[in-house]
ZADREN-483691 format. One record per residue: residue in three letters; x, y, z of N, C-alpha, C, O in turn; residue number from 1. Coordinates in Angstrom, 2 decimals. Example, Ala and Ser with C-alpha at 12.3 -4.5 7.8 and 13.67 -1.06 7.14 Angstrom:
<sites>
+------+---------+---------+---------+---------+---------+---------+---------+---------+---------+---------+---------+---------+------+
: resn :    n_c1 :    n_c2 :    n_c3 :   ca_c1 :   ca_c2 :   ca_c3 :    c_c1 :    c_c2 :    c_c3 :    o_c1 :    o_c2 :    o_c3 : resi :
+------+---------+---------+---------+---------+---------+---------+---------+---------+---------+---------+---------+---------+------+
:  ALA :   13.19 :   -5.69 :    7.80 :   12.30 :   -4.50 :    7.80 :   13.20 :   -3.30 :    7.80 :   14.24 :   -3.32 :    8.46 :    1 :
:  SER :   12.85 :   -2.25 :    7.08 :   13.67 :   -1.06 :    7.14 :   12.90 :    0.03 :    7.87 :   13.41 :    1.14 :    8.04 :    2 :
+------+---------+---------+---------+---------+---------+---------+---------+---------+---------+---------+---------+---------+------+
</sites>
This chain:
<sites>
+------+---------+---------+---------+---------+---------+---------+---------+---------+---------+---------+---------+---------+------+
: resn :    n_c1 :    n_c2 :    n_c3 :   ca_c1 :   ca_c2 :   ca_c3 :    c_c1 :    c_c2 :    c_c3 :    o_c1 :    o_c2 :    o_c3 : resi :
+------+---------+---------+---------+---------+---------+---------+---------+---------+---------+---------+---------+---------+------+
:  MET :    0.84 :   -1.18 :    0.00 :    0.00 :    0.00 :    0.00 :    0.89 :    1.25 :    0.00 :    1.88 :    1.31 :    0.72 :    1 :
:  LYS :    0.52 :    2.21 :   -0.80 :    1.25 :    3.47 :   -0.90 :    0.90 :    4.38 :    0.28 :   -0.12 :    4.19 :    0.95 :    2 :
:  ASP :    1.76 :    5.37 :    0.53 :    1.48 :    6.37 :    1.56 :    0.45 :    7.39 :    1.07 :   -0.45 :    7.79 :    1.81 :    3 :
:  ILE :    0.62 :    7.82 :   -0.19 :   -0.24 :    8.89 :   -0.70 :   -0.48 :    8.72 :   -2.20 :    0.40 :    8.28 :   -2.95 :    4 :
:  SER :   -1.67 :    9.08 :   -2.62 :   -2.01 :    9.12 :   -4.04 :   -2.21 :   10.57 :   -4.45 :   -2.91 :   11.33 :   -3.77 :    5 :
:  VAL :   -1.60 :   10.94 :   -5.55 :   -1.79 :   12.28 :   -6.12 :   -2.64 :   12.09 :   -7.38 :   -2.23 :   11.40 :   -8.32 :    6 :
:  ILE :   -3.81 :   12.70 :   -7.39 :   -4.71 :   12.59 :   -8.54 :   -4.62 :   13.88 :   -9.34 :   -4.83 :   14.97 :   -8.81 :    7 :
:  ILE :   -4.32 :   13.74 :  -10.62 :   -4.22 :   14.89 :  -11.52 :   -5.27 :   14.72 :  -12.61 :   -5.34 :   13.67 :  -13.25 :    8 :
:  LEU :   -6.07 :   15.74 :  -12.83 :   -7.02 :   15.73 :  -13.93 :   -6.39 :   16.38 :  -15.15 :   -5.73 :   17.41 :  -15.04 :    9 :
:  ASN :   -6.60 :   15.78 :  -16.29 :   -6.10 :   16.34 :  -17.55 :   -7.26 :   16.47 :  -18.52 :   -7.98 :   15.50 :  -18.78 :   10 :
:  TYR :   -7.43 :   17.65 :  -19.06 :   -8.39 :   17.86 :  -20.14 :   -7.74 :   18.80 :  -21.15 :   -7.76 :   20.02 :  -20.98 :   11 :
:  ASN :   -7.19 :   18.22 :  -22.18 :   -6.53 :   18.98 :  -23.25 :   -5.48 :   19.95 :  -22.72 :   -5.34 :   21.06 :  -23.23 :   12 :
:  ALA :   -4.75 :   19.53 :  -21.72 :   -3.71 :   20.37 :  -21.13 :   -2.48 :   19.54 :  -20.83 :   -1.93 :   19.61 :  -19.73 :   13 :
:  SER :   -2.05 :   18.76 :  -21.78 :   -0.96 :   17.80 :  -21.55 :    0.34 :   18.48 :  -21.12 :    1.08 :   17.90 :  -20.33 :   14 :
:  GLU :    0.63 :   19.65 :  -21.61 :    1.89 :   20.31 :  -21.24 :    1.88 :   20.66 :  -19.75 :    2.90 :   20.49 :  -19.08 :   15 :
:  TYR :    0.77 :   21.16 :  -19.23 :    0.67 :   21.46 :  -17.80 :    0.74 :   20.17 :  -16.98 :    1.38 :   20.12 :  -15.93 :   16 :
:  THR :    0.07 :   19.14 :  -17.46 :    0.07 :   17.85 :  -16.76 :    1.48 :   17.28 :  -16.70 :    1.90 :   16.79 :  -15.65 :   17 :
:  LYS :    2.20 :   17.34 :  -17.80 :    3.57 :   16.83 :  -17.82 :    4.46 :   17.60 :  -16.85 :    5.27 :   16.99 :  -16.15 :   18 :
:  LYS :    4.32 :   18.91 :  -16.79 :    5.11 :   19.72 :  -15.86 :    4.77 :   19.37 :  -14.41 :    5.65 :   19.33 :  -13.56 :   19 :
:  CYS :    3.50 :   19.13 :  -14.15 :    3.09 :   18.76 :  -12.80 :    3.69 :   17.41 :  -12.39 :    4.20 :   17.27 :  -11.28 :   20 :
:  ILE :    3.62 :   16.43 :  -13.28 :    4.18 :   15.11 :  -13.00 :    5.68 :   15.21 :  -12.74 :    6.19 :   14.65 :  -11.76 :   21 :
:  GLU :    6.38 :   15.92 :  -13.60 :    7.83 :   16.06 :  -13.45 :    8.19 :   16.78 :  -12.16 :    9.19 :   16.44 :  -11.53 :   22 :
:  SER :    7.38 :   17.76 :  -11.75 :    7.63 :   18.46 :  -10.50 :    7.44 :   17.55 :   -9.30 :    8.22 :   17.58 :   -8.35 :   23 :
:  ILE :    6.39 :   16.74 :   -9.33 :    6.15 :   15.79 :   -8.23 :    7.32 :   14.82 :   -8.10 :    7.82 :   14.58 :   -7.01 :   24 :
:  ILE :    7.74 :   14.27 :   -9.23 :    8.85 :   13.31 :   -9.22 :   10.13 :   13.97 :   -8.71 :   10.86 :   13.39 :   -7.89 :   25 :
:  ARG :   10.40 :   15.16 :   -9.18 :   11.65 :   15.87 :   -8.83 :   11.67 :   16.30 :   -7.36 :   12.73 :   16.31 :   -6.74 :   26 :
:  ASN :   10.52 :   16.64 :   -6.80 :   10.47 :   17.23 :   -5.47 :    9.96 :   16.33 :   -4.36 :    9.74 :   16.78 :   -3.24 :   27 :
:  THR :    9.76 :   15.07 :   -4.66 :    9.26 :   14.15 :   -3.64 :   10.41 :   13.31 :   -3.09 :   11.21 :   12.75 :   -3.84 :   28 :
:  SER :   10.46 :   13.24 :   -1.80 :   11.50 :   12.48 :   -1.11 :   11.39 :   11.00 :   -1.43 :   10.29 :   10.47 :   -1.62 :   29 :
:  ASP :   12.52 :   10.34 :   -1.47 :   12.54 :    8.89 :   -1.72 :   11.90 :    8.11 :   -0.58 :   11.54 :    6.94 :   -0.75 :   30 :
:  SER :   11.76 :    8.75 :    0.57 :   11.19 :    8.04 :    1.73 :    9.66 :    7.98 :    1.67 :    9.04 :    7.29 :    2.48 :   31 :
:  ILE :    9.06 :    8.69 :    0.72 :    7.60 :    8.68 :    0.58 :    7.22 :    7.71 :   -0.52 :    7.68 :    7.83 :   -1.66 :   32 :
:  ASN :    6.37 :    6.77 :   -0.18 :    5.88 :    5.79 :   -1.14 :    4.58 :    6.35 :   -1.74 :    3.54 :    6.32 :   -1.09 :   33 :
:  TYR :    4.64 :    6.86 :   -2.95 :    3.51 :    7.55 :   -3.55 :    3.16 :    6.98 :   -4.92 :    3.93 :    6.24 :   -5.54 :   34 :
:  GLU :    1.97 :    7.35 :   -5.37 :    1.56 :    7.04 :   -6.73 :    0.92 :    8.29 :   -7.33 :    0.36 :    9.12 :   -6.62 :   35 :
:  ILE :    1.01 :    8.40 :   -8.64 :    0.36 :    9.49 :   -9.36 :   -0.70 :    8.85 :  -10.24 :   -0.42 :    7.95 :  -11.03 :   36 :
:  ILE :   -1.92 :    9.34 :  -10.09 :   -3.02 :    8.86 :  -10.91 :   -3.48 :   10.02 :  -11.78 :   -3.93 :   11.05 :  -11.29 :   37 :
:  ILE :   -3.36 :    9.84 :  -13.08 :   -3.79 :   10.86 :  -14.03 :   -5.13 :   10.42 :  -14.59 :   -5.26 :    9.32 :  -15.13 :   38 :
:  VAL :   -6.12 :   11.27 :  -14.46 :   -7.42 :   11.00 :  -15.06 :   -7.54 :   11.90 :  -16.28 :   -7.61 :   13.12 :  -16.16 :   39 :
:  ASP :   -7.55 :   11.28 :  -17.44 :   -7.76 :   12.04 :  -18.67 :   -9.26 :   12.18 :  -18.88 :   -9.96 :   11.19 :  -19.10 :   40 :
:  ASN :   -9.75 :   13.40 :  -18.80 :  -11.18 :   13.70 :  -18.82 :  -11.67 :   13.92 :  -20.25 :  -12.22 :   14.97 :  -20.58 :   41 :
:  ASN :  -11.48 :   12.90 :  -21.10 :  -11.95 :   12.92 :  -22.49 :  -11.24 :   13.96 :  -23.35 :  -11.87 :   14.69 :  -24.12 :   42 :
:  SER :   -9.91 :   14.03 :  -23.22 :   -9.12 :   14.91 :  -24.07 :   -9.12 :   14.39 :  -25.50 :   -9.54 :   13.27 :  -25.76 :   43 :
:  THR :   -8.65 :   15.22 :  -26.41 :   -8.49 :   14.77 :  -27.79 :   -7.42 :   13.68 :  -27.83 :   -6.59 :   13.59 :  -26.92 :   44 :
:  SER :   -7.43 :   12.89 :  -28.86 :   -6.43 :   11.82 :  -29.00 :   -5.02 :   12.38 :  -29.02 :   -4.11 :   11.79 :  -28.43 :   45 :
:  LEU :   -4.83 :   13.51 :  -29.69 :   -3.51 :   14.13 :  -29.77 :   -3.00 :   14.52 :  -28.38 :   -1.83 :   14.27 :  -28.06 :   46 :
:  GLU :   -3.85 :   15.12 :  -27.56 :   -3.45 :   15.51 :  -26.21 :   -3.19 :   14.29 :  -25.34 :   -2.23 :   14.27 :  -24.57 :   47 :
:  TYR :   -4.02 :   13.27 :  -25.45 :   -3.82 :   12.05 :  -24.67 :   -2.50 :   11.37 :  -25.05 :   -1.78 :   10.88 :  -24.18 :   48 :
:  ASP :   -2.20 :   11.35 :  -26.34 :   -0.97 :   10.71 :  -26.81 :    0.29 :   11.33 :  -26.19 :    1.31 :   10.66 :  -26.06 :   49 :
:  LYS :    0.20 :   12.60 :  -25.83 :    1.36 :   13.29 :  -25.26 :    1.66 :   12.85 :  -23.83 :    2.78 :   13.06 :  -23.34 :   50 :
:  ILE :    0.70 :   12.24 :  -23.14 :    0.92 :   11.82 :  -21.75 :    0.89 :   10.31 :  -21.55 :    1.30 :    9.84 :  -20.49 :   51 :
:  LYS :    0.43 :    9.56 :  -22.53 :    0.22 :    8.12 :  -22.31 :    1.50 :    7.36 :  -22.00 :    1.44 :    6.29 :  -21.38 :   52 :
:  ASN :    2.65 :    7.85 :  -22.41 :    3.91 :    7.15 :  -22.15 :    4.32 :    7.18 :  -20.68 :    5.22 :    6.44 :  -20.28 :   53 :
:  TYR :    3.69 :    8.02 :  -19.88 :    4.01 :    8.07 :  -18.46 :    3.62 :    6.77 :  -17.75 :    4.09 :    6.52 :  -16.64 :   54 :
:  THR :    2.80 :    5.95 :  -18.36 :    2.43 :    4.68 :  -17.74 :    3.63 :    3.74 :  -17.63 :    3.58 :    2.75 :  -16.90 :   55 :
:  GLU :    4.69 :    4.04 :  -18.36 :    5.90 :    3.21 :  -18.29 :    6.63 :    3.40 :  -16.96 :    7.48 :    2.59 :  -16.60 :   56 :
:  ILE :    6.31 :    4.47 :  -16.25 :    6.90 :    4.72 :  -14.93 :    6.07 :    3.95 :  -13.91 :    4.84 :    4.03 :  -13.92 :   57 :
:  GLU :    6.74 :    3.22 :  -13.06 :    6.10 :    2.25 :  -12.16 :    4.96 :    2.81 :  -11.32 :    3.92 :    2.16 :  -11.18 :   58 :
:  ASN :    5.12 :    3.98 :  -10.76 :    4.12 :    4.49 :   -9.82 :    3.12 :    5.46 :  -10.46 :    2.51 :    6.27 :   -9.76 :   59 :
:  ILE :    2.96 :    5.39 :  -11.78 :    2.01 :    6.27 :  -12.47 :    0.96 :    5.43 :  -13.18 :    1.27 :    4.48 :  -13.90 :   60 :
:  LYS :   -0.30 :    5.81 :  -12.95 :   -1.44 :    5.18 :  -13.63 :   -2.17 :    6.26 :  -14.42 :   -2.28 :    7.40 :  -13.98 :   61 :
:  ILE :   -2.67 :    5.88 :  -15.59 :   -3.51 :    6.79 :  -16.36 :   -4.84 :    6.12 :  -16.60 :   -4.92 :    4.99 :  -17.09 :   62 :
:  ILE :   -5.90 :    6.84 :  -16.25 :   -7.25 :    6.36 :  -16.50 :   -7.84 :    7.31 :  -17.53 :   -7.86 :    8.52 :  -17.33 :   63 :
:  ARG :   -8.32 :    6.75 :  -18.62 :   -8.89 :    7.58 :  -19.68 :  -10.41 :    7.46 :  -19.65 :  -10.96 :    6.38 :  -19.88 :   64 :
:  SER :  -11.06 :    8.56 :  -19.37 :  -12.52 :    8.58 :  -19.33 :  -13.05 :    8.89 :  -20.74 :  -12.50 :    9.73 :  -21.45 :   65 :
:  LYS :  -14.11 :    8.21 :  -21.11 :  -14.72 :    8.43 :  -22.43 :  -15.62 :    9.66 :  -22.45 :  -16.04 :   10.11 :  -23.51 :   66 :
:  VAL :  -15.91 :   10.19 :  -21.26 :  -16.71 :   11.42 :  -21.14 :  -16.01 :   12.36 :  -20.16 :  -15.26 :   11.91 :  -19.29 :   67 :
:  ASN :  -16.25 :   13.65 :  -20.31 :  -15.69 :   14.61 :  -19.37 :  -16.57 :   14.60 :  -18.13 :  -17.72 :   15.03 :  -18.16 :   68 :
:  LEU :  -16.01 :   14.12 :  -17.03 :  -16.76 :   13.96 :  -15.79 :  -16.74 :   15.21 :  -14.92 :  -17.34 :   15.23 :  -13.85 :   69 :
:  GLY :  -16.05 :   16.24 :  -15.35 :  -15.90 :   17.43 :  -14.54 :  -14.88 :   17.20 :  -13.44 :  -14.24 :   16.15 :  -13.37 :   70 :
:  PHE :  -14.72 :   18.22 :  -12.59 :  -13.68 :   18.16 :  -11.56 :  -13.97 :   17.09 :  -10.51 :  -13.12 :   16.24 :  -10.24 :   71 :
:  SER :  -15.15 :   17.11 :   -9.94 :  -15.44 :   16.15 :   -8.86 :  -15.57 :   14.74 :   -9.41 :  -15.09 :   13.79 :   -8.78 :   72 :
:  GLY :  -16.20 :   14.57 :  -10.55 :  -16.34 :   13.23 :  -11.14 :  -15.00 :   12.64 :  -11.53 :  -14.77 :   11.45 :  -11.34 :   73 :
:  GLY :  -14.12 :   13.47 :  -12.08 :  -12.78 :   13.00 :  -12.45 :  -11.97 :   12.58 :  -11.24 :  -11.28 :   11.56 :  -11.28 :   74 :
:  ASN :  -12.06 :   13.35 :  -10.16 :  -11.35 :   12.98 :   -8.94 :  -11.93 :   11.71 :   -8.32 :  -11.19 :   10.88 :   -7.81 :   75 :
:  THR :  -13.24 :   11.57 :   -8.37 :  -13.87 :   10.36 :   -7.85 :  -13.42 :    9.14 :   -8.65 :  -13.15 :    8.08 :   -8.07 :   76 :
:  LEU :  -13.34 :    9.27 :   -9.96 :  -12.86 :    8.17 :  -10.79 :  -11.42 :    7.81 :  -10.42 :  -11.10 :    6.64 :  -10.28 :   77 :
:  GLY :  -10.58 :    8.81 :  -10.28 :   -9.19 :    8.55 :   -9.89 :   -9.07 :    7.88 :   -8.54 :   -8.25 :    6.99 :   -8.36 :   78 :
:  PHE :   -9.90 :    8.31 :   -7.60 :   -9.89 :    7.73 :   -6.25 :  -10.20 :    6.23 :   -6.28 :   -9.66 :    5.47 :   -5.48 :   79 :
:  GLN :  -11.05 :    5.82 :   -7.19 :  -11.42 :    4.41 :   -7.30 :  -10.22 :    3.54 :   -7.67 :  -10.24 :    2.33 :   -7.44 :   80 :
:  PHE :   -9.20 :    4.13 :   -8.25 :   -8.02 :    3.38 :   -8.66 :   -6.83 :    3.57 :   -7.70 :   -5.74 :    3.06 :   -7.93 :   81 :
:  SER :   -7.07 :    4.31 :   -6.63 :   -5.97 :    4.59 :   -5.70 :   -5.74 :    3.42 :   -4.75 :   -6.65 :    2.66 :   -4.43 :   82 :
:  ASP :   -4.50 :    3.30 :   -4.32 :   -4.09 :    2.26 :   -3.39 :   -3.17 :    2.89 :   -2.35 :   -1.98 :    2.59 :   -2.29 :   83 :
:  SER :   -3.76 :    3.77 :   -1.54 :   -2.93 :    4.46 :   -0.55 :   -3.73 :    4.79 :    0.70 :   -4.96 :    4.67 :    0.74 :   84 :
:  LYS :   -2.99 :    5.20 :    1.73 :   -3.63 :    5.63 :    2.97 :   -4.30 :    6.98 :    2.79 :   -5.38 :    7.22 :    3.33 :   85 :
:  TYR :   -3.65 :    7.86 :    2.02 :   -4.15 :    9.23 :    1.87 :   -4.25 :    9.60 :    0.41 :   -4.65 :   10.72 :    0.08 :   86 :
+------+---------+---------+---------+---------+---------+---------+---------+---------+---------+---------+---------+---------+------+
</sites>
């Protein structure tokens, strides 16, 4: 079980999402067992393609929603895939 899950919503903003992921990785201590869950809220295929390779990193999951669930719905979807205390 992870210590913390970070849920990031992406909707046609792959450049911001990539910067956020890289910042989390760069600034998180090795002593924290974390996961990053990216919920793609029905972005265009082009935007999704820019972030899908992050799944190759062990502690990153991407969930692609077929509809835009909004902020709360996207976070709820991400939470369903989390495996952490917080």
